[in-house]
C-alpha positions in Angstrom: 36.4 17.1 -14.1 35.1 14.4 -11.6 32.2 12.2 -12.4 29.5 11.9 -10.0 26.9 9.4 -10.4 23.7 8.1 -7.9 24.3 4.3 -6.8 22.3 1.9 -4.8 24.3 -0.4 -2.7 22.5 -3.6 -1.7 22.6 -4.1 1.9 19.8 -5.2 4.3 17.9 -2.2 2.9 18.9 -0.7 -0.3 21.1 2.3 0.6 21.4 5.1 -1.8 24.7 6.7 -2.5 26.8 9.0 -4.5 30.0 7.8 -6.3 32.5 10.2 -7.2 35.5 9.1 -9.8 38.2 10.9 -11.2 37.7 11.7 -14.9 40.6 9.5 -16.2 39.0 6.6 -18.3 40.0 3.1 -18.4 41.7 3.2 -15.0 41.2 2.0 -11.4 41.8 4.2 -8.3 42.4 3.7 -4.8 38.9 4.3 -3.2 37.3 6.2 0.0 34.3 5.0 1.9 33.0 8.2 4.2 31.2 6.7 7.2 29.1 10.0 9.0 28.6 11.0 12.4 25.5 10.4 14.5 22.1 11.7 13.7 19.8 11.7 10.8 22.2 14.0 8.5 22.2 12.8 4.8 24.9 11.5 2.6 26.5 15.2 2.1 26.5 16.1 6.0 23.3 18.1 6.0 20.3 18.1 8.1 17.2 20.4 7.8 18.2 24.1 8.1 21.8 23.0 8.2 23.7 22.5 4.9 27.3 21.8 6.2 28.5 19.8 3.3 31.2 18.1 5.3 31.4 14.9 3.2 30.5 16.2 -0.2 33.1 18.8 0.0 35.6 16.1 1.4 34.6 14.0 -1.7 34.9 16.7 -4.1 38.4 17.3 -2.7 39.7 13.9 -2.8 38.4 12.9 -6.2 40.3 15.5 -7.6 43.6 14.0 -5.8 42.9 11.0 -7.6 40.5 8.9 -5.6 36.9 7.3 -5.9 34.9 8.2 -3.1 31.4 6.9 -1.9 29.0 8.4 0.6 25.5 7.3 1.4 22.6 8.2 3.2 22.0 5.8 6.6 19.0 3.5 6.6 15.9 5.8 6.7 17.5 8.8 5.9 16.8 10.9 2.5 16.4 8.4 -0.3 17.5 5.3 1.5 15.3 2.9 2.5 14.5 1.1 6.1 13.7 3.1 9.5 15.9 5.2 10.9 14.7 5.2 14.5 14.6 1.5 14.3 18.6 1.6 13.4 21.2 0.5 15.9 24.8 0.6 15.8 25.5 -3.0 14.7 23.0 -2.0 11.8 25.1 0.8 10.7 28.5 -1.4 11.1 26.7 -4.0 8.8 25.6 -1.3 6.2 29.1 -0.1 6.0 30.6 -3.5 5.5 28.2 -3.9 2.5 29.2 -0.4 1.1 32.9 -1.9 1.2 31.8 -5.1 -0.8 30.1 -2.5 -3.3 33.4 -0.8 -3.8 35.3 -4.0 -4.0 33.5 -5.0 -7.1 33.2 -1.7 -8.9 35.4 -1.7 -12.1 36.9 1.8 -11.3 38.3 0.7 -7.9 41.5 -0.7 -6.9 40.4 -3.3 -4.0 43.7 -3.4 -2.8 43.3 0.3 -1.8 40.3 1.0 -0.1 40.2 3.3 2.8 37.4 4.3 5.5 37.2 8.0 6.4 34.9 7.8 9.5 33.9 11.3 11.3 32.8 11.1 14.8 30.5 8.1 15.4 31.7 7.2 12.0 35.2 7.2 13.7 34.0 5.1 16.3 32.6 2.3 14.2 35.1 2.3 11.5 37.6 -0.2 13.4 34.5 -2.3 13.9 33.8 -2.1 10.1 37.3 -3.2 9.7 37.1 -6.3 11.9 34.6 -7.6 9.7 36.0 -6.3 6.3 39.7 -5.5 6.5 40.5 -2.5 4.4 43.8 -0.8 3.6 43.5 2.2 5.8 41.5 4.2 8.4 41.1 8.0 8.5 39.7 8.6 11.6 38.1 12.4 12.3 37.1 13.6 15.7 36.8 9.9 17.3 36.9 8.8 20.5 39.3 6.2 22.4 37.6 5.2 25.3 34.1 3.1 26.3 31.2 4.9 25.1 29.9 4.3 28.8 32.5 6.8 29.9 32.2 9.4 27.1 28.6 10.0 26.9 27.7 11.0 30.5 30.7 13.3 30.5 29.1 15.1 27.4 26.0 15.7 29.5 28.0 17.0 32.7 29.6 19.5 30.5 26.1 21.0 29.5 24.9 20.7 32.8 27.8 22.5 34.3 27.7 25.3 31.6 24.0 25.8 32.7 24.9 26.4 36.3 27.8 28.7 35.6 26.0 30.7 32.9 25.8 34.8 33.4 23.1 37.3 33.0 19.1 36.8 33.6 19.4 33.2 31.7 22.1 31.9 34.5 19.7 33.4 37.3 16.7 31.4 35.8 18.8 28.1 35.5 20.2 28.4 39.1 16.9 30.0 40.6 15.0 26.7 39.3 17.7 24.2 39.5 17.0 23.7 35.8 20.5 21.8 35.2 19.6 19.4 38.2 16.4 18.7 36.8 17.5 18.3 33.2 20.0 15.7 34.7 17.7 13.8 36.7 15.1 13.7 33.6 18.3 12.6 31.4 19.2 9.9 33.8 15.8 8.6 34.1 15.4 8.4 30.3 18.8 6.5 29.9 17.6 4.1 32.7 14.3 3.5 30.5 16.0 3.1 27.5 18.9 0.7 29.1 16.2 -1.4 30.7 14.4 -1.6 27.4 14.5 -4.2 24.8 12.4 -2.5 22.2 13.7 -0.7 19.2 11.9 2.4 19.6 10.2 3.9 23.0 8.4 7.1 23.7 9.9 9.1 26.4 7.8 12.4 27.0 5.8 11.7 24.1 8.6 11.6 21.8 9.8 8.6 19.7 13.6 7.4 20.9 15.9 5.4 19.2 16.1 3.1 21.8 18.2 0.2 20.1 21.0 2.7 19.0 21.3 4.1 22.0 21.7 0.7 23.9 24.3 -0.4 21.5 26.1 3.2 21.3 26.2 3.3 25.1 27.9 -0.4 25.7 30.1 0.0 22.4 33.9 0.2 23.5 35.8 1.2 20.4 39.1 0.3 22.1 38.3 -3.3 21.7 38.3 -2.9 18.1 41.4 -0.5 17.8 43.6 -2.8 19.4 43.0 -5.2 16.5 43.6 -2.6 13.7 46.7 -3.7 11.5 46.5 -1.1 8.9 48.0 2.5 8.6 45.9 4.8 10.6 45.5 8.6 10.8 43.4 10.2 13.6 42.8 14.0 13.3 41.0 16.4 15.7 40.4 19.9 16.1 41.8 21.8 19.4 38.3 23.3 19.8 36.5 20.0 19.8 34.5 19.7 23.0 32.3 16.9 21.6 35.3 14.5 21.9 38.5 14.7 23.7 41.1 16.2 21.3 43.8 14.1 23.5 42.2 11.1 22.2 43.7 11.0 18.9 47.1 10.4 20.7 45.4 6.9 22.3 44.0 6.0 19.0 47.6 5.9 17.5 49.1 4.1 20.7 46.2 1.5 20.7 46.4 0.2 16.9 49.1 -2.0 15.5 49.8 -0.5 12.4 51.4 2.5 11.7 49.7 5.4 13.2 49.7 9.5 12.7 47.9 11.9 14.8 47.2 15.6 14.7 45.0 18.0 16.9 44.5 20.9 14.7 44.6 24.5 16.3 41.4 26.3 16.6 39.5 23.7 14.5 36.0 22.2 15.9 33.9 19.2 15.4 32.6 20.2 11.8 36.4 20.8 10.4 36.1 24.7 10.8 38.1 27.3 12.4 36.5 28.8 15.4 38.2 31.4 18.0 35.3 32.4 20.1 33.9 30.7 23.2 33.4 27.3 22.6 30.3 25.5 24.6 28.1 22.8 24.6 25.1 24.9 24.9 26.1 27.0 21.9 27.3 24.4 19.6 24.3 24.8 17.1 24.4 28.5 17.0 28.2 28.2 16.4 27.7 25.8 13.5 24.9 27.6 12.0 27.2 30.7 11.7 29.9 28.7 10.0 28.0 27.2 7.1 29.3 29.2 4.6 33.1 28.7 5.8 35.2 26.4 3.9 36.5 23.2 5.5 39.8 23.8 7.5 42.8 23.8 4.8 45.2 22.1 7.2 42.8 19.1 7.7 42.8 18.8 3.8 46.6 19.2 3.8 47.3 16.7 6.2 44.8 14.0 4.8 46.3 14.5 1.1 49.7 14.2 2.2 49.0 10.9 4.3 46.7 9.6 1.3 49.5 10.0 -0.9 52.0 8.6 1.3 50.4 5.3 1.3 47.8 4.9 -1.4 48.9 6.8 -4.9 51.9 5.7 -7.2 
């Protein structure tokens, strides 16, 4: 049976995490650090009223396969110190580096076999973490392979396009009152204000926004870091992921210098679940809520297990 313990990672602000270790005593194991996606989800991948347990389920599975795992709350989230709205992308990278250092000094970890598993935003920043503190491997789940200033606007454009194509009374309202055009103008105005600001947090329409994070995210280019990755890389995404272009896993594999393997899993979406219905940006939250009780896609687990065993287990 796996052993799970609460740990504190000494970073710029103390970070609270969960370390899981295989039950065998007096042994060292390869270790995995999870870097989560964007937003205020906790170490398990859960937000208010949406317990997805993405990283908890992955950690439990991989610990059973012989890996130490570490997942942690980002700054200002759940039990970690700091202020989430003041945290930028560079801060997230630095915190992940400190988590790697924590694993390197842990008595149950073989520090020559440490792997990063990054999901979504975590997949984007994992290569930057690697540049600061090289690890033995990268698993990039639902990650992009283009400058964010190109990717982020396209996500918005897809949502605006869906508004204009919506059918029924809702579609009629969207088109009659030109709600997509109005939303796009508001979005562009907010982005311009944020990019022209030097503040960590600003108010837009009365709501506090994490301006530092968005500025750094907008100008971040994962390609610059992928080109310097020398370790083995596994890139996986779902065919039904519309938040990131699934074809980017191929580009990721082509960019890195280490051995690379990529997979597009049929009917899997951004949160590792099978989904065969109509997939839209406007309906993502509704879709995800319906899938909370569904297990993680077994094909994803099988691919990860096979790859990790190939490179990191005796």
